[in-house]
N, C-alpha and C positions, 0 to 999 in steps of 0.2 A: 452517561451516556454511551457507554461500549453496545449495549442491549437497543439505542437509537438507531445507529448506525447501522446495524445487525438488520434490523426492521425495513431502513430504506434499501436496504441491499435487497431485503425479497420483495419489496413492492417492484424496485427496477427489474428483478429477475420474474416476477407476476407478469407485468407489462411488457416484458421479449417475448414471454410463452405464450401471449393472448396477440402478441404483433399490434400490438399498440406504441407509439412514440409520445415523443416529450410534446411535440405537435400537436398530438391527440389529447394530451392533458391539457395542455395551455388553452385548447378550444373548448374541454368540457370548464373547466375553470374558471375561462374569461381571463386568462391573462396571457401576457406575452410570453414565447416559448423561453425568452432570455431570462423572462423571470423563473418560471417553472424548472431551468437548467440552474437556479441559483435554488432556489426549495432542493433541490436533491445534493448538490454541492455541499450547502451549509446546515442540511439534516433540519430545515428549520420548519417542518410541516405543523401546522396545530392539528389538533383534532376532528375539527372542523374539516379543513384540506383532507386531511389523511382519509378521513371518512368518504368526502366527495370522490376522491381515486378510486376507493377500494369499490362503491356504488357502479363506479363509471365499470369497473371489469366486473359487476355483479357479485363478488364476494363481500365476505366480512370482516372487519379489524379483529378478529377473533382466527377467523381463516389465517387471518397474516401470520397471528401469533404462532399459529397451529405449525404452519408451514418451518414459520422460523425453530421452531423446538425441533421437529424431525430433523434439522438437516444439522442443529448445534452439534447434536451426539456425533457426529459422523465426521465432522470437519477437525483440523487440529489446528490451534491457536500458537504450538510451541512444537519444534521436536526436542528431543533429549541432548541432554550436553554428548553421549556417545553416537548419536547420529548425526549432529551436528560435525563431530570429530570424523564421523565417516565420510563426509560430502567433502569437507575442505581439506583432507588429506589426499583428495585427486584433485586438481586443479581443474582438469576438464571436466568430470563430474560439478564441482562447483559452479562452472560455468553453463553448465544444460542447467542447473538448479535455478540458476537466477536468471537464465533464459523463460523459461517453461515460466516460473513466475510470474513474471513480465508478458505470459500470456503468447509468446512463440509459438508456433508449431516445428514438428522435425522440418519441414522442407525449409522454412525461414532459417532454421537454425545452423542445417548441412547447406545452404545458400551462402550465408555469411562468415562463418568461422570454418576452417582448415578439419573440419571434424567427418569422419565416414557416417555412412547413415547408420551401418551396422554398430559402431561404438556408438552413436547415437542412442540409437535404439536399447543399447545394452547399459547406457546409463539410466536411458528412461524406465527400462525396469527395474535398473534399482530404486528409484524413485519413486516407484509402486508396491516396492517391497518396505518401505519406509512410509507407507500410505499419506504420500506428499500428492501423489495424483495416482489417477485411474488409467491406463493404461489400455485404450479403447481397440476395435478393430481398425484396422487400416493404419494403425499408431497414431490415433489421435489422441491427444493430453485431455481429462476433465480434471482440472483441479478440485483437490478434498482440502485447502487452507480455508480457515473463515475469516474473516473479511478483516477483525483484527489482527491476524496471524505476524507474530515478531520471533527476528534471533532472540538467543539467550542473552539476558546482560551480561557482559563479560564475558561471551561463553566462546566456544572456538571460532566460530565464523565471524561476530563481529570483533575478536581480537586479531584475525588475521586482516579485515577490512582495516582497522587503525594501524597498526603494522606496517602492513605490506602496500597499503594504496595513498596513507594518508599524504604523501609529499607529491606522489602522481596527481591528486584530486587539487590539491592546492600547488600546482607548478601553473596552473594560470593566471591572466592578469582580470579576467574576472570583467572586461571592456568591452564583449561581443554583446550583442542584442538581445542575443537568450542566457545569458549570465551576468550575474547578480554577486555582491558579496559586500555583507553589511557587517561592521563592527561596531558596537555601541557599548559604552560604558556610563556607570551610574553608580548612585548610592540608595539600594533599595529595599525596605523594611522585610521581615520574613514574609511576612502577608500577602506586600506586593511581590513579591519572589512566585510565592504560589501561585495567586492568581495570574501573574505572565506566564507561568508553566502549565497552566490549566489553557492561557490562550494558543501558546503554542501545540498543543496537543491537538485543538480543535484545528490547526493550520493541516496538522501530518492529514487529520479524517478528511480534510478537504482534498488535499491532493490524493490520498485514497480515492475518493469519491472520482475526481477528474480522471484518476488515471481507470477506473472502471469501464466510464462511459466513454471514454477513447480507444478501447478496445474495437466499437464498432468501425470504428475509420479504417482507410487502407494503411496496411503494413507501414506503406512507405511514406505516410503520414504522420506517420509517430516516430519519437528520437529520444534514444536514452537518454533521462534526465535524473541527476540526483542531487538530493537536496540534505544538508548535515544542519542540523538543529543543534546548539550546544549551550549552555547556561551552566555557571559555576562562578561561589566567591571566589575572586582571586586578583590579584595582583602580580603584575608584571616582576618578574626576578630582576630586570636590570634597574629598576627604582629600588632595592633594598640595601643599597649602599648609603641612601641618602636618609634611613630612618632612624633615628632618634633610636637609641637604646633603651633596653625596658629600665625601670628606676627601680 
């Protein structure tokens, strides 16, 4: 699944490099633009459809795979725990890191946050040394992370967010138009649990695809959005007093 995601990302990058849009793809495939957007967000291309889009771009699927292989070795899928520790030890650096991963520019960061341009550039240089980004002329930023980039499981940054931001995140009543909280409970077998976890992974991949698609929109039309997906075998401790003692 991860390779499929990367292949679709490579296809989108190639479309952009050729100046092609979803509307162009829709016209070529004789589909609606909404249907094409779903193909990209759901990563649901058949080989025939993929080949048709490649023909439109006058390339072969093998060219796409080669581009994927050439780029993969230069892109980070994760940082080391030591590198994450460097970032999380400086709250301002962490803020800049999260911002650039969400494709904010230098101008947008200093306009929105109380950070001087010089300090922001220093933080960007730090991220450049970590190979998370490439700091280009005029302080433009090129991300060097892979499509499947994730923080270390139970690493410094994940623990920081769990410990410091959990109460702040859940302080909302989740009753606004752009918010939703679902709490579901049931009895699942091991196989059903595994199946549902795979579905959650696909939802996360779809979120990444939409996030990537929306980078073409004006900054003012994009809003910081956080999704928490969690699943575990768990019984609410409050009910423990009603449990019969083991025989």
